[in-house]
C-alpha positions, -999 to 999 in steps of 0.1 A, spaced: 0 0 0 14 34 -9 20 61 16 -8 82 2 -34 54 5 -22 46 40 -27 83 50 -61 84 34 -72 52 52 -59 65 85 -77 98 79 -110 80 72 -105 59 103 -99 89 125 -130 107 111 -151 76 118 -138 73 153 -144 110 160 -179 108 147 -187 77 168 -172 93 199 -192 125 194 -226 108 191 -228 80 217 -266 84 220 -271 74 184 -264 37 193 -282 38 226 -311 13 230 -344 28 222 -374 21 245 -397 -7 231 -431 -19 240 -444 -55 232 -481 -63 229 -491 -99 223 -514 -104 193 -540 -124 213 -551 -130 248 -566 -163 260 -582 -150 292 -592 -120 313 -556 -106 313 -528 -98 289 -492 -89 298 -477 -58 282 -439 -58 282 -413 -32 276 -376 -25 278 -348 0 275 -367 24 297 -351 45 323 -348 27 357 -381 33 377 -395 53 348 -433 60 352 -455 53 322 -492 54 314 -510 27 295 -541 36 276 -562 6 266 -591 10 242 -615 -19 237 -651 -28 230 -662 -14 263 -644 19 261 -610 32 273 -590 26 305 -559 42 317 -534 25 340 -502 38 356 -471 16 358 -434 19 366 -404 3 350 -381 -18 373 -346 -9 383 -333 -24 350 -357 -4 328 -379 -33 321 -417 -32 321 -442 -60 327 -478 -49 333 -509 -72 335 -539 -55 319 -574 -67 325 -595 -72 294 -632 -65 292 -643 -96 272 -642 -106 236 -631 -81 210 -602 -61 196 -580 -39 219 -555 -11 212 -527 -4 237 -505 27 238 -478 35 263 -467 70 271 -439 85 292 -445 111 319 -442 139 293 -469 124 271 -445 110 245 -457 78 229 -432 50 236 -450 23 216 -481 1 215 -500 -24 196 -532 -44 192 -545 -76 206 -577 -97 203 -596 -116 229 -613 -145 213 -628 -163 243 
C-alpha cells in the first residue's frame, strides 16, 4: 500500500472514530413496547424494555367497552411488565406514554374467548 493510500485510510478511520465518539446516543437502545397479538383469558401482559430505571409510564387501553388508563413503573433495569385486564371478547389497542406524554409504543391484541 502506498504512503498516500495509508494516509487516506488513516484519515478516514480517524473521522469515523471522532464521529462515533461525538454521538454515543445514536447507538443507545431505544425504548420498546411489546403487545401480544392475542389473549386467552381475562388478562394480557404488556412488556417493555430499554426504559429509564423506575420510569413512570401510562398505558391507555381501548377496547369494545371503552378506554381505560393504567399507571405503571419500570423496574430498576428499565424493564416493564404490566398485566392489563380485558373486558371480554373483541379487539383492543394499547398505547404506552412516558410522563411527558411522548408515545413509547403500543399495539393491538384480540380476545377471542
